[in-house]
mmCIF entry with sequence, helices, sheets and N, C-alpha, C, O atoms, coordinates in Angstrom:
data_MODEL
# 
_entry.id   MODEL 
# 
_entity.id                         1 
_entity.type                       polymer 
_entity.pdbx_number_of_molecules   1 
# 
_entity_poly.entity_id                      1 
_entity_poly.type                           'polypeptide(L)' 
_entity_poly.nstd_linkage                   no 
_entity_poly.nstd_monomer                   no 
_entity_poly.pdbx_seq_one_letter_code       
;(UNK)(UNK)(UNK)(UNK)(UNK)(UNK)(UNK)(UNK)(UNK)(UNK)(UNK)(UNK)(UNK)(UNK)(UNK)(UNK)
(UNK)(UNK)(UNK)(UNK)(UNK)(UNK)(UNK)(UNK)(UNK)(UNK)(UNK)(UNK)(UNK)(UNK)(UNK)(UNK)
(UNK)(UNK)(UNK)(UNK)(UNK)(UNK)(UNK)(UNK)(UNK)(UNK)(UNK)(UNK)(UNK)(UNK)(UNK)(UNK)
(UNK)(UNK)(UNK)(UNK)
;
_entity_poly.pdbx_seq_one_letter_code_can   XXXXXXXXXXXXXXXXXXXXXXXXXXXXXXXXXXXXXXXXXXXXXXXXXXXX 
_entity_poly.pdbx_strand_id                 A 
# 
loop_
_entity_poly_seq.entity_id 
_entity_poly_seq.num 
_entity_poly_seq.mon_id 
_entity_poly_seq.hetero 
1 1  UNK n 
1 2  UNK n 
1 3  UNK n 
1 4  UNK n 
1 5  UNK n 
1 6  UNK n 
1 7  UNK n 
1 8  UNK n 
1 9  UNK n 
1 10 UNK n 
1 11 UNK n 
1 12 UNK n 
1 13 UNK n 
1 14 UNK n 
1 15 UNK n 
1 16 UNK n 
1 17 UNK n 
1 18 UNK n 
1 19 UNK n 
1 20 UNK n 
1 21 UNK n 
1 22 UNK n 
1 23 UNK n 
1 24 UNK n 
1 25 UNK n 
1 26 UNK n 
1 27 UNK n 
1 28 UNK n 
1 29 UNK n 
1 30 UNK n 
1 31 UNK n 
1 32 UNK n 
1 33 UNK n 
1 34 UNK n 
1 35 UNK n 
1 36 UNK n 
1 37 UNK n 
1 38 UNK n 
1 39 UNK n 
1 40 UNK n 
1 41 UNK n 
1 42 UNK n 
1 43 UNK n 
1 44 UNK n 
1 45 UNK n 
1 46 UNK n 
1 47 UNK n 
1 48 UNK n 
1 49 UNK n 
1 50 UNK n 
1 51 UNK n 
1 52 UNK n 
# 
_struct_asym.id          A 
_struct_asym.entity_id   1 
# 
loop_
_struct_conf.conf_type_id 
_struct_conf.id 
_struct_conf.pdbx_PDB_helix_id 
_struct_conf.beg_label_comp_id 
_struct_conf.beg_label_asym_id 
_struct_conf.beg_label_seq_id 
_struct_conf.pdbx_beg_PDB_ins_code 
_struct_conf.end_label_comp_id 
_struct_conf.end_label_asym_id 
_struct_conf.end_label_seq_id 
_struct_conf.pdbx_end_PDB_ins_code 
_struct_conf.beg_auth_comp_id 
_struct_conf.beg_auth_asym_id 
_struct_conf.beg_auth_seq_id 
_struct_conf.end_auth_comp_id 
_struct_conf.end_auth_asym_id 
_struct_conf.end_auth_seq_id 
_struct_conf.pdbx_PDB_helix_class 
_struct_conf.details 
_struct_conf.pdbx_PDB_helix_length 
HELX_P HELX_P1 AA1 UNK A 2  ? UNK A 15 ? UNK A 2  UNK A 15 1 ? 14 
HELX_P HELX_P2 AA2 UNK A 16 ? UNK A 20 ? UNK A 16 UNK A 20 3 ? 5  
HELX_P HELX_P3 AA3 UNK A 21 ? UNK A 27 ? UNK A 21 UNK A 27 1 ? 7  
HELX_P HELX_P4 AA4 UNK A 32 ? UNK A 51 ? UNK A 32 UNK A 51 1 ? 20 
# 
_struct_conf_type.id          HELX_P 
_struct_conf_type.criteria    ? 
_struct_conf_type.reference   ? 
# 
loop_
_atom_site.group_PDB 
_atom_site.id 
_atom_site.type_symbol 
_atom_site.label_atom_id 
_atom_site.label_alt_id 
_atom_site.label_comp_id 
_atom_site.label_asym_id 
_atom_site.label_entity_id 
_atom_site.label_seq_id 
_atom_site.pdbx_PDB_ins_code 
_atom_site.Cartn_x 
_atom_site.Cartn_y 
_atom_site.Cartn_z 
_atom_site.occupancy 
_atom_site.B_iso_or_equiv 
_atom_site.pdbx_formal_charge 
_atom_site.auth_seq_id 
_atom_site.auth_comp_id 
_atom_site.auth_asym_id 
_atom_site.auth_atom_id 
_atom_site.pdbx_PDB_model_num 
ATOM 1   N N  . UNK A 1 1  ? 6.225   -3.989  25.980 1.00 0.00 ? 1  UNK A N  1 
ATOM 2   C CA . UNK A 1 1  ? 6.610   -4.306  24.620 1.00 0.00 ? 1  UNK A CA 1 
ATOM 3   C C  . UNK A 1 1  ? 5.749   -5.452  24.071 1.00 0.00 ? 1  UNK A C  1 
ATOM 4   O O  . UNK A 1 1  ? 5.244   -5.390  22.950 1.00 0.00 ? 1  UNK A O  1 
ATOM 5   N N  . UNK A 1 2  ? 5.602   -6.480  24.878 1.00 0.00 ? 2  UNK A N  1 
ATOM 6   C CA . UNK A 1 2  ? 4.832   -7.638  24.429 1.00 0.00 ? 2  UNK A CA 1 
ATOM 7   C C  . UNK A 1 2  ? 3.362   -7.275  24.249 1.00 0.00 ? 2  UNK A C  1 
ATOM 8   O O  . UNK A 1 2  ? 2.704   -7.763  23.330 1.00 0.00 ? 2  UNK A O  1 
ATOM 9   N N  . UNK A 1 3  ? 2.856   -6.430  25.116 1.00 0.00 ? 3  UNK A N  1 
ATOM 10  C CA . UNK A 1 3  ? 1.454   -6.012  25.015 1.00 0.00 ? 3  UNK A CA 1 
ATOM 11  C C  . UNK A 1 3  ? 1.237   -5.220  23.722 1.00 0.00 ? 3  UNK A C  1 
ATOM 12  O O  . UNK A 1 3  ? 0.225   -5.394  23.043 1.00 0.00 ? 3  UNK A O  1 
ATOM 13  N N  . UNK A 1 4  ? 2.183   -4.360  23.393 1.00 0.00 ? 4  UNK A N  1 
ATOM 14  C CA . UNK A 1 4  ? 2.057   -3.575  22.156 1.00 0.00 ? 4  UNK A CA 1 
ATOM 15  C C  . UNK A 1 4  ? 2.100   -4.479  20.935 1.00 0.00 ? 4  UNK A C  1 
ATOM 16  O O  . UNK A 1 4  ? 1.324   -4.290  19.998 1.00 0.00 ? 4  UNK A O  1 
ATOM 17  N N  . UNK A 1 5  ? 2.995   -5.460  20.933 1.00 0.00 ? 5  UNK A N  1 
ATOM 18  C CA . UNK A 1 5  ? 3.060   -6.401  19.808 1.00 0.00 ? 5  UNK A CA 1 
ATOM 19  C C  . UNK A 1 5  ? 1.776   -7.221  19.697 1.00 0.00 ? 5  UNK A C  1 
ATOM 20  O O  . UNK A 1 5  ? 1.313   -7.503  18.592 1.00 0.00 ? 5  UNK A O  1 
ATOM 21  N N  . UNK A 1 6  ? 1.202   -7.603  20.837 1.00 0.00 ? 6  UNK A N  1 
ATOM 22  C CA . UNK A 1 6  ? -0.060  -8.327  20.831 1.00 0.00 ? 6  UNK A CA 1 
ATOM 23  C C  . UNK A 1 6  ? -1.203  -7.498  20.285 1.00 0.00 ? 6  UNK A C  1 
ATOM 24  O O  . UNK A 1 6  ? -2.060  -8.005  19.561 1.00 0.00 ? 6  UNK A O  1 
ATOM 25  N N  . UNK A 1 7  ? -1.212  -6.210  20.638 1.00 0.00 ? 7  UNK A N  1 
ATOM 26  C CA . UNK A 1 7  ? -2.255  -5.321  20.134 1.00 0.00 ? 7  UNK A CA 1 
ATOM 27  C C  . UNK A 1 7  ? -2.142  -5.138  18.626 1.00 0.00 ? 7  UNK A C  1 
ATOM 28  O O  . UNK A 1 7  ? -3.147  -5.153  17.916 1.00 0.00 ? 7  UNK A O  1 
ATOM 29  N N  . UNK A 1 8  ? -0.932  -4.968  18.148 1.00 0.00 ? 8  UNK A N  1 
ATOM 30  C CA . UNK A 1 8  ? -0.725  -4.821  16.702 1.00 0.00 ? 8  UNK A CA 1 
ATOM 31  C C  . UNK A 1 8  ? -1.106  -6.109  15.977 1.00 0.00 ? 8  UNK A C  1 
ATOM 32  O O  . UNK A 1 8  ? -1.749  -6.060  14.928 1.00 0.00 ? 8  UNK A O  1 
ATOM 33  N N  . UNK A 1 9  ? -0.722  -7.246  16.517 1.00 0.00 ? 9  UNK A N  1 
ATOM 34  C CA . UNK A 1 9  ? -1.071  -8.522  15.893 1.00 0.00 ? 9  UNK A CA 1 
ATOM 35  C C  . UNK A 1 9  ? -2.584  -8.720  15.862 1.00 0.00 ? 9  UNK A C  1 
ATOM 36  O O  . UNK A 1 9  ? -3.124  -9.209  14.869 1.00 0.00 ? 9  UNK A O  1 
ATOM 37  N N  . UNK A 1 10 ? -3.258  -8.352  16.917 1.00 0.00 ? 10 UNK A N  1 
ATOM 38  C CA . UNK A 1 10 ? -4.715  -8.471  16.950 1.00 0.00 ? 10 UNK A CA 1 
ATOM 39  C C  . UNK A 1 10 ? -5.382  -7.549  15.936 1.00 0.00 ? 10 UNK A C  1 
ATOM 40  O O  . UNK A 1 10 ? -6.365  -7.924  15.297 1.00 0.00 ? 10 UNK A O  1 
ATOM 41  N N  . UNK A 1 11 ? -4.848  -6.350  15.793 1.00 0.00 ? 11 UNK A N  1 
ATOM 42  C CA . UNK A 1 11 ? -5.388  -5.419  14.804 1.00 0.00 ? 11 UNK A CA 1 
ATOM 43  C C  . UNK A 1 11 ? -5.210  -5.944  13.388 1.00 0.00 ? 11 UNK A C  1 
ATOM 44  O O  . UNK A 1 11 ? -6.127  -5.865  12.571 1.00 0.00 ? 11 UNK A O  1 
ATOM 45  N N  . UNK A 1 12 ? -4.039  -6.475  13.101 1.00 0.00 ? 12 UNK A N  1 
ATOM 46  C CA . UNK A 1 12 ? -3.776  -7.008  11.763 1.00 0.00 ? 12 UNK A CA 1 
ATOM 47  C C  . UNK A 1 12 ? -4.654  -8.237  11.483 1.00 0.00 ? 12 UNK A C  1 
ATOM 48  O O  . UNK A 1 12 ? -5.154  -8.399  10.370 1.00 0.00 ? 12 UNK A O  1 
ATOM 49  N N  . UNK A 1 13 ? -4.837  -9.082  12.470 1.00 0.00 ? 13 UNK A N  1 
ATOM 50  C CA . UNK A 1 13 ? -5.699  -10.251 12.283 1.00 0.00 ? 13 UNK A CA 1 
ATOM 51  C C  . UNK A 1 13 ? -7.137  -9.811  12.017 1.00 0.00 ? 13 UNK A C  1 
ATOM 52  O O  . UNK A 1 13 ? -7.815  -10.395 11.172 1.00 0.00 ? 13 UNK A O  1 
ATOM 53  N N  . UNK A 1 14 ? -7.603  -8.795  12.726 1.00 0.00 ? 14 UNK A N  1 
ATOM 54  C CA . UNK A 1 14 ? -8.959  -8.292  12.506 1.00 0.00 ? 14 UNK A CA 1 
ATOM 55  C C  . UNK A 1 14 ? -9.110  -7.736  11.094 1.00 0.00 ? 14 UNK A C  1 
ATOM 56  O O  . UNK A 1 14 ? -10.105 -8.008  10.421 1.00 0.00 ? 14 UNK A O  1 
ATOM 57  N N  . UNK A 1 15 ? -8.126  -6.957  10.644 1.00 0.00 ? 15 UNK A N  1 
ATOM 58  C CA . UNK A 1 15 ? -8.196  -6.388  9.297  1.00 0.00 ? 15 UNK A CA 1 
ATOM 59  C C  . UNK A 1 15 ? -8.222  -7.494  8.255  1.00 0.00 ? 15 UNK A C  1 
ATOM 60  O O  . UNK A 1 15 ? -8.990  -7.429  7.294  1.00 0.00 ? 15 UNK A O  1 
ATOM 61  N N  . UNK A 1 16 ? -7.383  -8.514  8.440  1.00 0.00 ? 16 UNK A N  1 
ATOM 62  C CA . UNK A 1 16 ? -7.369  -9.624  7.481  1.00 0.00 ? 16 UNK A CA 1 
ATOM 63  C C  . UNK A 1 16 ? -8.705  -10.344 7.433  1.00 0.00 ? 16 UNK A C  1 
ATOM 64  O O  . UNK A 1 16 ? -9.236  -10.616 6.356  1.00 0.00 ? 16 UNK A O  1 
ATOM 65  N N  . UNK A 1 17 ? -9.237  -10.648 8.589  1.00 0.00 ? 17 UNK A N  1 
ATOM 66  C CA . UNK A 1 17 ? -10.473 -11.426 8.631  1.00 0.00 ? 17 UNK A CA 1 
ATOM 67  C C  . UNK A 1 17 ? -11.686 -10.603 8.212  1.00 0.00 ? 17 UNK A C  1 
ATOM 68  O O  . UNK A 1 17 ? -12.624 -11.142 7.625  1.00 0.00 ? 17 UNK A O  1 
ATOM 69  N N  . UNK A 1 18 ? -11.678 -9.319  8.502  1.00 0.00 ? 18 UNK A N  1 
ATOM 70  C CA . UNK A 1 18 ? -12.849 -8.501  8.231  1.00 0.00 ? 18 UNK A CA 1 
ATOM 71  C C  . UNK A 1 18 ? -12.857 -7.903  6.824  1.00 0.00 ? 18 UNK A C  1 
ATOM 72  O O  . UNK A 1 18 ? -13.917 -7.803  6.206  1.00 0.00 ? 18 UNK A O  1 
ATOM 73  N N  . UNK A 1 19 ? -11.714 -7.511  6.319  1.00 0.00 ? 19 UNK A N  1 
ATOM 74  C CA . UNK A 1 19 ? -11.659 -6.817  5.031  1.00 0.00 ? 19 UNK A CA 1 
ATOM 75  C C  . UNK A 1 19 ? -11.043 -7.655  3.911  1.00 0.00 ? 19 UNK A C  1 
ATOM 76  O O  . UNK A 1 19 ? -11.643 -7.814  2.848  1.00 0.00 ? 19 UNK A O  1 
ATOM 77  N N  . UNK A 1 20 ? -9.866  -8.178  4.147  1.00 0.00 ? 20 UNK A N  1 
ATOM 78  C CA . UNK A 1 20 ? -9.129  -8.821  3.062  1.00 0.00 ? 20 UNK A CA 1 
ATOM 79  C C  . UNK A 1 20 ? -9.648  -10.214 2.708  1.00 0.00 ? 20 UNK A C  1 
ATOM 80  O O  . UNK A 1 20 ? -9.687  -10.575 1.532  1.00 0.00 ? 20 UNK A O  1 
ATOM 81  N N  . UNK A 1 21 ? -10.042 -10.990 3.696  1.00 0.00 ? 21 UNK A N  1 
ATOM 82  C CA . UNK A 1 21 ? -10.489 -12.356 3.419  1.00 0.00 ? 21 UNK A CA 1 
ATOM 83  C C  . UNK A 1 21 ? -11.741 -12.407 2.546  1.00 0.00 ? 21 UNK A C  1 
ATOM 84  O O  . UNK A 1 21 ? -11.756 -13.186 1.593  1.00 0.00 ? 21 UNK A O  1 
ATOM 85  N N  . UNK A 1 22 ? -12.794 -11.627 2.808  1.00 0.00 ? 22 UNK A N  1 
ATOM 86  C CA . UNK A 1 22 ? -13.956 -11.672 1.911  1.00 0.00 ? 22 UNK A CA 1 
ATOM 87  C C  . UNK A 1 22 ? -13.625 -11.248 0.473  1.00 0.00 ? 22 UNK A C  1 
ATOM 88  O O  . UNK A 1 22 ? -14.155 -11.806 -0.488 1.00 0.00 ? 22 UNK A O  1 
ATOM 89  N N  . UNK A 1 23 ? -12.744 -10.256 0.346  1.00 0.00 ? 23 UNK A N  1 
ATOM 90  C CA . UNK A 1 23 ? -12.346 -9.821  -0.991 1.00 0.00 ? 23 UNK A CA 1 
ATOM 91  C C  . UNK A 1 23 ? -11.554 -10.909 -1.696 1.00 0.00 ? 23 UNK A C  1 
ATOM 92  O O  . UNK A 1 23 ? -11.759 -11.152 -2.886 1.00 0.00 ? 23 UNK A O  1 
ATOM 93  N N  . UNK A 1 24 ? -10.656 -11.562 -0.980 1.00 0.00 ? 24 UNK A N  1 
ATOM 94  C CA . UNK A 1 24 ? -9.860  -12.634 -1.577 1.00 0.00 ? 24 UNK A CA 1 
ATOM 95  C C  . UNK A 1 24 ? -10.739 -13.811 -1.984 1.00 0.00 ? 24 UNK A C  1 
ATOM 96  O O  . UNK A 1 24 ? -10.478 -14.449 -3.004 1.00 0.00 ? 24 UNK A O  1 
ATOM 97  N N  . UNK A 1 25 ? -11.755 -14.102 -1.218 1.00 0.00 ? 25 UNK A N  1 
ATOM 98  C CA . UNK A 1 25 ? -12.641 -15.222 -1.554 1.00 0.00 ? 25 UNK A CA 1 
ATOM 99  C C  . UNK A 1 25 ? -13.449 -14.950 -2.816 1.00 0.00 ? 25 UNK A C  1 
ATOM 100 O O  . UNK A 1 25 ? -13.829 -15.884 -3.521 1.00 0.00 ? 25 UNK A O  1 
ATOM 101 N N  . UNK A 1 26 ? -13.716 -13.671 -3.107 1.00 0.00 ? 26 UNK A N  1 
ATOM 102 C CA . UNK A 1 26 ? -14.450 -13.331 -4.331 1.00 0.00 ? 26 UNK A CA 1 
ATOM 103 C C  . UNK A 1 26 ? -13.638 -13.670 -5.579 1.00 0.00 ? 26 UNK A C  1 
ATOM 104 O O  . UNK A 1 26 ? -14.196 -14.078 -6.597 1.00 0.00 ? 26 UNK A O  1 
ATOM 105 N N  . UNK A 1 27 ? -12.325 -13.500 -5.497 1.00 0.00 ? 27 UNK A N  1 
ATOM 106 C CA . UNK A 1 27 ? -11.479 -13.642 -6.676 1.00 0.00 ? 27 UNK A CA 1 
ATOM 107 C C  . UNK A 1 27 ? -10.748 -14.982 -6.755 1.00 0.00 ? 27 UNK A C  1 
ATOM 108 O O  . UNK A 1 27 ? -10.103 -15.259 -7.767 1.00 0.00 ? 27 UNK A O  1 
ATOM 109 N N  . UNK A 1 28 ? -10.828 -15.814 -5.732 1.00 0.00 ? 28 UNK A N  1 
ATOM 110 C CA . UNK A 1 28 ? -10.118 -17.098 -5.770 1.00 0.00 ? 28 UNK A CA 1 
ATOM 111 C C  . UNK A 1 28 ? -11.110 -18.246 -5.947 1.00 0.00 ? 28 UNK A C  1 
ATOM 112 O O  . UNK A 1 28 ? -12.324 -18.070 -5.845 1.00 0.00 ? 28 UNK A O  1 
ATOM 113 N N  . UNK A 1 29 ? -10.559 -19.411 -6.211 1.00 0.00 ? 29 UNK A N  1 
ATOM 114 C CA . UNK A 1 29 ? -11.389 -20.606 -6.361 1.00 0.00 ? 29 UNK A CA 1 
ATOM 115 C C  . UNK A 1 29 ? -11.178 -21.506 -5.151 1.00 0.00 ? 29 UNK A C  1 
ATOM 116 O O  . UNK A 1 29 ? -10.059 -21.644 -4.658 1.00 0.00 ? 29 UNK A O  1 
ATOM 117 N N  . UNK A 1 30 ? -12.234 -22.103 -4.688 1.00 0.00 ? 30 UNK A N  1 
ATOM 118 C CA . UNK A 1 30 ? -12.139 -23.025 -3.561 1.00 0.00 ? 30 UNK A CA 1 
ATOM 119 C C  . UNK A 1 30 ? -11.769 -22.324 -2.276 1.00 0.00 ? 30 UNK A C  1 
ATOM 120 O O  . UNK A 1 30 ? -12.228 -21.217 -1.995 1.00 0.00 ? 30 UNK A O  1 
ATOM 121 N N  . UNK A 1 31 ? -10.943 -22.976 -1.513 1.00 0.00 ? 31 UNK A N  1 
ATOM 122 C CA . UNK A 1 31 ? -10.551 -22.467 -0.201 1.00 0.00 ? 31 UNK A CA 1 
ATOM 123 C C  . UNK A 1 31 ? -9.121  -21.940 -0.206 1.00 0.00 ? 31 UNK A C  1 
ATOM 124 O O  . UNK A 1 31 ? -8.465  -21.939 0.836  1.00 0.00 ? 31 UNK A O  1 
ATOM 125 N N  . UNK A 1 32 ? -8.634  -21.501 -1.336 1.00 0.00 ? 32 UNK A N  1 
ATOM 126 C CA . UNK A 1 32 ? -7.251  -21.066 -1.464 1.00 0.00 ? 32 UNK A CA 1 
ATOM 127 C C  . UNK A 1 32 ? -6.949  -19.873 -0.550 1.00 0.00 ? 32 UNK A C  1 
ATOM 128 O O  . UNK A 1 32 ? -5.872  -19.823 0.045  1.00 0.00 ? 32 UNK A O  1 
ATOM 129 N N  . UNK A 1 33 ? -7.853  -18.931 -0.427 1.00 0.00 ? 33 UNK A N  1 
ATOM 130 C CA . UNK A 1 33 ? -7.628  -17.757 0.418  1.00 0.00 ? 33 UNK A CA 1 
ATOM 131 C C  . UNK A 1 33 ? -7.528  -18.156 1.884  1.00 0.00 ? 33 UNK A C  1 
ATOM 132 O O  . UNK A 1 33 ? -6.701  -17.613 2.616  1.00 0.00 ? 33 UNK A O  1 
ATOM 133 N N  . UNK A 1 34 ? -8.353  -19.093 2.317  1.00 0.00 ? 34 UNK A N  1 
ATOM 134 C CA . UNK A 1 34 ? -8.311  -19.534 3.710  1.00 0.00 ? 34 UNK A CA 1 
ATOM 135 C C  . UNK A 1 34 ? -7.030  -20.295 3.984  1.00 0.00 ? 34 UNK A C  1 
ATOM 136 O O  . UNK A 1 34 ? -6.429  -20.127 5.045  1.00 0.00 ? 34 UNK A O  1 
ATOM 137 N N  . UNK A 1 35 ? -6.595  -21.136 3.040  1.00 0.00 ? 35 UNK A N  1 
ATOM 138 C CA . UNK A 1 35 ? -5.330  -21.857 3.218  1.00 0.00 ? 35 UNK A CA 1 
ATOM 139 C C  . UNK A 1 35 ? -4.163  -20.880 3.305  1.00 0.00 ? 35 UNK A C  1 
ATOM 140 O O  . UNK A 1 35 ? -3.242  -21.091 4.094  1.00 0.00 ? 35 UNK A O  1 
ATOM 141 N N  . UNK A 1 36 ? -4.187  -19.830 2.517  1.00 0.00 ? 36 UNK A N  1 
ATOM 142 C CA . UNK A 1 36 ? -3.140  -18.815 2.577  1.00 0.00 ? 36 UNK A CA 1 
ATOM 143 C C  . UNK A 1 36 ? -3.134  -18.084 3.910  1.00 0.00 ? 36 UNK A C  1 
ATOM 144 O O  . UNK A 1 36 ? -2.069  -17.791 4.453  1.00 0.00 ? 36 UNK A O  1 
ATOM 145 N N  . UNK A 1 37 ? -4.315  -17.787 4.439  1.00 0.00 ? 37 UNK A N  1 
ATOM 146 C CA . UNK A 1 37 ? -4.428  -17.121 5.730  1.00 0.00 ? 37 UNK A CA 1 
ATOM 147 C C  . UNK A 1 37 ? -3.851  -17.999 6.834  1.00 0.00 ? 37 UNK A C  1 
ATOM 148 O O  . UNK A 1 37 ? -3.104  -17.521 7.687  1.00 0.00 ? 37 UNK A O  1 
ATOM 149 N N  . UNK A 1 38 ? -4.197  -19.274 6.814  1.00 0.00 ? 38 UNK A N  1 
ATOM 150 C CA . UNK A 1 38 ? -3.698  -20.198 7.831  1.00 0.00 ? 38 UNK A CA 1 
ATOM 151 C C  . UNK A 1 38 ? -2.183  -20.366 7.707  1.00 0.00 ? 38 UNK A C  1 
ATOM 152 O O  . UNK A 1 38 ? -1.478  -20.394 8.716  1.00 0.00 ? 38 UNK A O  1 
ATOM 153 N N  . UNK A 1 39 ? -1.683  -20.478 6.481  1.00 0.00 ? 39 UNK A N  1 
ATOM 154 C CA . UNK A 1 39 ? -0.235  -20.618 6.277  1.00 0.00 ? 39 UNK A CA 1 
ATOM 155 C C  . UNK A 1 39 ? 0.506   -19.368 6.749  1.00 0.00 ? 39 UNK A C  1 
ATOM 156 O O  . UNK A 1 39 ? 1.569   -19.475 7.361  1.00 0.00 ? 39 UNK A O  1 
ATOM 157 N N  . UNK A 1 40 ? -0.042  -18.192 6.473  1.00 0.00 ? 40 UNK A N  1 
ATOM 158 C CA . UNK A 1 40 ? 0.593   -16.956 6.916  1.00 0.00 ? 40 UNK A CA 1 
ATOM 159 C C  . UNK A 1 40 ? 0.622   -16.830 8.426  1.00 0.00 ? 40 UNK A C  1 
ATOM 160 O O  . UNK A 1 40 ? 1.637   -16.425 8.993  1.00 0.00 ? 40 UNK A O  1 
ATOM 161 N N  . UNK A 1 41 ? -0.474  -17.170 9.085  1.00 0.00 ? 41 UNK A N  1 
ATOM 162 C CA . UNK A 1 41 ? -0.492  -17.117 10.544 1.00 0.00 ? 41 UNK A CA 1 
ATOM 163 C C  . UNK A 1 41 ? 0.462   -18.146 11.137 1.00 0.00 ? 41 UNK A C  1 
ATOM 164 O O  . UNK A 1 41 ? 1.109   -17.884 12.151 1.00 0.00 ? 41 UNK A O  1 
ATOM 165 N N  . UNK A 1 42 ? 0.550   -19.309 10.511 1.00 0.00 ? 42 UNK A N  1 
ATOM 166 C CA . UNK A 1 42 ? 1.502   -20.325 10.980 1.00 0.00 ? 42 UNK A CA 1 
ATOM 167 C C  . UNK A 1 42 ? 2.943   -19.876 10.806 1.00 0.00 ? 42 UNK A C  1 
ATOM 168 O O  . UNK A 1 42 ? 3.780   -20.127 11.673 1.00 0.00 ? 42 UNK A O  1 
ATOM 169 N N  . UNK A 1 43 ? 3.240   -19.215 9.697  1.00 0.00 ? 43 UNK A N  1 
ATOM 170 C CA . UNK A 1 43 ? 4.600   -18.701 9.474  1.00 0.00 ? 43 UNK A CA 1 
ATOM 171 C C  . UNK A 1 43 ? 4.951   -17.637 10.494 1.00 0.00 ? 43 UNK A C  1 
ATOM 172 O O  . UNK A 1 43 ? 6.073   -17.606 10.999 1.00 0.00 ? 43 UNK A O  1 
ATOM 173 N N  . UNK A 1 44 ? 4.000   -16.762 10.803 1.00 0.00 ? 44 UNK A N  1 
ATOM 174 C CA . UNK A 1 44 ? 4.264   -15.728 11.795 1.00 0.00 ? 44 UNK A CA 1 
ATOM 175 C C  . UNK A 1 44 ? 4.450   -16.333 13.194 1.00 0.00 ? 44 UNK A C  1 
ATOM 176 O O  . UNK A 1 44 ? 5.327   -15.900 13.942 1.00 0.00 ? 44 UNK A O  1 
ATOM 177 N N  . UNK A 1 45 ? 3.647   -17.309 13.542 1.00 0.00 ? 45 UNK A N  1 
ATOM 178 C CA . UNK A 1 45 ? 3.791   -17.953 14.846 1.00 0.00 ? 45 UNK A CA 1 
ATOM 179 C C  . UNK A 1 45 ? 5.125   -18.669 14.953 1.00 0.00 ? 45 UNK A C  1 
ATOM 180 O O  . UNK A 1 45 ? 5.785   -18.609 15.991 1.00 0.00 ? 45 UNK A O  1 
ATOM 181 N N  . UNK A 1 46 ? 5.525   -19.346 13.885 1.00 0.00 ? 46 UNK A N  1 
ATOM 182 C CA . UNK A 1 46 ? 6.812   -20.043 13.877 1.00 0.00 ? 46 UNK A CA 1 
ATOM 183 C C  . UNK A 1 46 ? 7.965   -19.065 14.022 1.00 0.00 ? 46 UNK A C  1 
ATOM 184 O O  . UNK A 1 46 ? 8.908   -19.322 14.771 1.00 0.00 ? 46 UNK A O  1 
ATOM 185 N N  . UNK A 1 47 ? 7.899   -17.948 13.313 1.00 0.00 ? 47 UNK A N  1 
ATOM 186 C CA . UNK A 1 47 ? 8.986   -16.964 13.417 1.00 0.00 ? 47 UNK A CA 1 
ATOM 187 C C  . UNK A 1 47 ? 9.051   -16.358 14.824 1.00 0.00 ? 47 UNK A C  1 
ATOM 188 O O  . UNK A 1 47 ? 10.142  -16.085 15.324 1.00 0.00 ? 47 UNK A O  1 
ATOM 189 N N  . UNK A 1 48 ? 7.903   -16.145 15.463 1.00 0.00 ? 48 UNK A N  1 
ATOM 190 C CA . UNK A 1 48 ? 7.909   -15.620 16.819 1.00 0.00 ? 48 UNK A CA 1 
ATOM 191 C C  . UNK A 1 48 ? 8.519   -16.617 17.795 1.00 0.00 ? 48 UNK A C  1 
ATOM 192 O O  . UNK A 1 48 ? 9.265   -16.232 18.696 1.00 0.00 ? 48 UNK A O  1 
ATOM 193 N N  . UNK A 1 49 ? 8.206   -17.887 17.619 1.00 0.00 ? 49 UNK A N  1 
ATOM 194 C CA . UNK A 1 49 ? 8.758   -18.912 18.516 1.00 0.00 ? 49 UNK A CA 1 
ATOM 195 C C  . UNK A 1 49 ? 10.270  -19.033 18.319 1.00 0.00 ? 49 UNK A C  1 
ATOM 196 O O  . UNK A 1 49 ? 11.010  -19.182 19.291 1.00 0.00 ? 49 UNK A O  1 
ATOM 197 N N  . UNK A 1 50 ? 10.728  -18.971 17.075 1.00 0.00 ? 50 UNK A N  1 
ATOM 198 C CA . UNK A 1 50 ? 12.145  -19.130 16.806 1.00 0.00 ? 50 UNK A CA 1 
ATOM 199 C C  . UNK A 1 50 ? 12.963  -17.914 17.229 1.00 0.00 ? 50 UNK A C  1 
ATOM 200 O O  . UNK A 1 50 ? 14.131  -18.058 17.591 1.00 0.00 ? 50 UNK A O  1 
ATOM 201 N N  . UNK A 1 51 ? 12.377  -16.729 17.190 1.00 0.00 ? 51 UNK A N  1 
ATOM 202 C CA . UNK A 1 51 ? 13.122  -15.514 17.503 1.00 0.00 ? 51 UNK A CA 1 
ATOM 203 C C  . UNK A 1 51 ? 13.069  -15.108 18.970 1.00 0.00 ? 51 UNK A C  1 
ATOM 204 O O  . UNK A 1 51 ? 13.829  -14.233 19.385 1.00 0.00 ? 51 UNK A O  1 
ATOM 205 N N  . UNK A 1 52 ? 12.200  -15.713 19.763 1.00 0.00 ? 52 UNK A N  1 
ATOM 206 C CA . UNK A 1 52 ? 12.127  -15.323 21.186 1.00 0.00 ? 52 UNK A CA 1 
ATOM 207 C C  . UNK A 1 52 ? 12.723  -16.368 22.073 1.00 0.00 ? 52 UNK A C  1 
ATOM 208 O O  . UNK A 1 52 ? 12.744  -16.204 23.293 1.00 0.00 ? 52 UNK A O  1 
# 
């Protein structure tokens, strides 16, 4: 179960970094897209720690 969740998380992180982040940087100003990415990953990590 944990391995499957890790694989899905890795796939989603790859998609974000490879496809969505460059597109978001085109339409945003400054480092707003990167701050959002870091905040989202932090929220997901926090929820995993609190729920397990």
